[in-house]
C-alpha positions in Angstrom: -6.9 -19.6 -5.5 -10.7 -20.3 -4.3 -9.8 -19.3 -1.0 -9.0 -15.9 -2.0 -12.7 -15.7 -3.2 -14.8 -15.9 -0.5 -16.7 -12.9 1.0 -15.2 -13.1 4.4 -11.2 -13.3 3.1 -11.4 -10.1 2.2 -11.9 -7.7 4.9 -9.6 -9.8 6.5 -6.4 -9.7 3.6 -7.7 -5.8 3.8 -7.1 -5.6 7.4 -4.0 -7.3 7.1 -1.9 -4.7 4.9 -3.4 -2.1 6.4 -2.3 -3.0 9.8 1.3 -4.0 7.7 1.5 -1.3 6.0 0.7 0.7 9.0 3.6 0.0 10.8 5.4 0.3 8.2 4.6 3.8 8.0 5.0 4.9 11.1 8.4 2.6 11.5 10.0 5.0 9.1 8.7 8.5 10.0 10.2 7.6 13.1 13.8 6.3 11.7 12.8 9.8 10.0 14.4 11.9 12.2 17.3 10.5 12.2 17.9 9.5 8.8 17.9 11.5 6.0 15.7 10.7 3.5 15.2 12.1 -0.8 11.3 12.9 -1.0 9.8 11.8 -4.3 6.8 12.6 -6.5 4.9 10.4 -4.4 5.4 12.7 -1.2 2.5 14.9 -0.1 3.1 17.7 1.1 0.9 16.6 4.0 -0.2 13.8 5.6 -3.6 11.8 4.3 -7.1 12.1 6.3 -8.1 9.0 5.5 -6.2 6.0 6.7 -4.5 2.9 5.2 -7.6 0.1 6.0 -10.5 2.9 4.5 -8.1 3.3 1.9 -8.2 0.1 1.0 -11.8 -0.6 2.1 -12.4 2.0 -0.8 -10.0 0.6 -3.6 -11.7 -2.3 -3.4 -15.0 -1.2 -3.6 -15.0 1.5 -6.1 -11.9 -0.3 -8.5 -13.3 -3.6 -9.1 -9.8 -5.5 -9.2 -9.2 -8.9 -8.5 -8.5 -10.3 -4.4 -4.6 -11.1 -6.3 -3.6 -7.8 -6.9 -3.5 -7.1 -3.3 -1.0 -9.7 -2.8 0.7 -8.7 -5.5 1.0 -4.4 -4.7 2.1 -5.6 -1.7 4.9 -7.9 -3.6 5.3 -4.5 -6.3 5.7 -2.3 -2.9 7.9 -4.8 -1.4 10.2 -4.7 -4.2 9.8 -0.7 -4.2 11.3 -0.8 -0.8 13.9 -3.5 -1.7 15.4 -1.5 -4.6 15.2 1.9 -3.1 15.6 2.2 0.2 16.3 6.0 0.5 12.8 6.2 0.1 10.9 4.7 2.7 7.7 3.8 2.7 6.1 6.7 5.5 2.9 8.8 5.9 3.9 11.2 3.1 3.4 8.8 0.5 2.2 5.5 1.7 -1.4 6.2 0.0 0.3 7.2 -3.2 2.4 4.1 -3.4 -0.4 2.1 -2.5 -3.3 3.3 -4.9 -0.5 3.1 -7.7 1.3 -0.5 -7.0 -3.0 -1.5 -6.8 -3.3 0.2 -10.6 -0.2 -1.6 -12.0 -1.1 -4.7 -10.1 -4.7 -4.6 -11.6 -3.7 -4.2 -15.1 -1.3 -6.7 -15.1 -3.5 -9.1 -13.1 -7.1 -8.5 -14.2 -6.6 -6.9 -17.8 
């Protein structure tokens, strides 16, 4: 846990998570052309203009949640995709799912 408090670790963690989520979203965007997917309340009408990397940086900068929240948020996203295979993470919902999972993780970890 002390390793996560290092100032150099958090940018690496954010870069890793954003890269992973970007690849998942792009992969599911391609699969969407071949498979039908449900639309949820997390879907936007257009793709957000902010990148996942920049979005995570802003969340880290302004949310003041602990670094472990980002790990727990990823676990929540992973569990969501396993339990809701008809609602995959794509570029239309990744930002909303991300902020929701970070918020829930912060409530669980930091409150």
